[in-house]
N, C-alpha and C positions, 0 to 999 in steps of 0.2 A: 278374692285369692285362694287357689288353688288351693285342696288339704290331699293329705295322703297319711295314712296310718300308719304309725310306728308303735315299739314297743321297749318301754323305760324298766329300767327297774329301780323302785322308786323305797326310801324309808314306808313300814308297813302304817306308820298313820296318817302320811300326805295319800296312801294309796282308798285307805277311809275315809279321806276325804275327801274325795277323789269322787270314790262310787254313792258318798252320802250324796254329791250334789248336786243342785235338781240340772237340768241340759241346759242352762241357761248357763248358769257357776258352772260348769265342763268349759262351756265354747269362750268361759273367758280365763279359766285355769290354764284350756288347750294353749288361745291368743297371748299370751302369760310365758309360757314354758315355748313357745315358738317364738317371740320375741328373745328370750333370752340364747338360746341357739345360736339365734341371728345375728346377737351382740358375742358371741365369744368367735364365731367364725368369720366375724372382719376385723379382725384383728388377729391375726395369725401368730402374731411375734410377744403377745401378751397372757403372761401365764393364766390360768382360771386363775386360781386364789384375789388375781390382781381386778379382773372381771369381776369377780366378788365380789369383793372390796369397791370396786364404782358406782356396782348396780346398788349397795346396800347405803354409799355416799348420799348418793339420785335418789331414794327413797327416804334417805333423813332430811333429808334439804329439803324434799315435799314434803315435810311430815308427817311424814308412817314412823310408829314408833311398835316396838316390836307388842306392846298390849292391842298396837291396833289389829297390829299382823293378829295374832292371834285370836280375835275379835271375829276379826273377817271369815278364817280358819274356821274358827266354831259355829259363827252364819252358815258355813255354806255347813254343814252339817243336821244341823237344824229341818 
């Protein structure tokens, strides 16, 4: 998969998490953002709110809790 750099404005905490992450974790976070952008683009008639709701539902169906997500982000900072 070819990649191309882009610039995104994110929450300052999200930027801190990304900047503190290891190179491997950064690649994973970049892949996650890329997949989410592709998901939004694949359904142009769907609102962003609906896409975010669907993503949240999928994560919950797969067992990801808010606490686990926070732990993952905390681990990326360590």
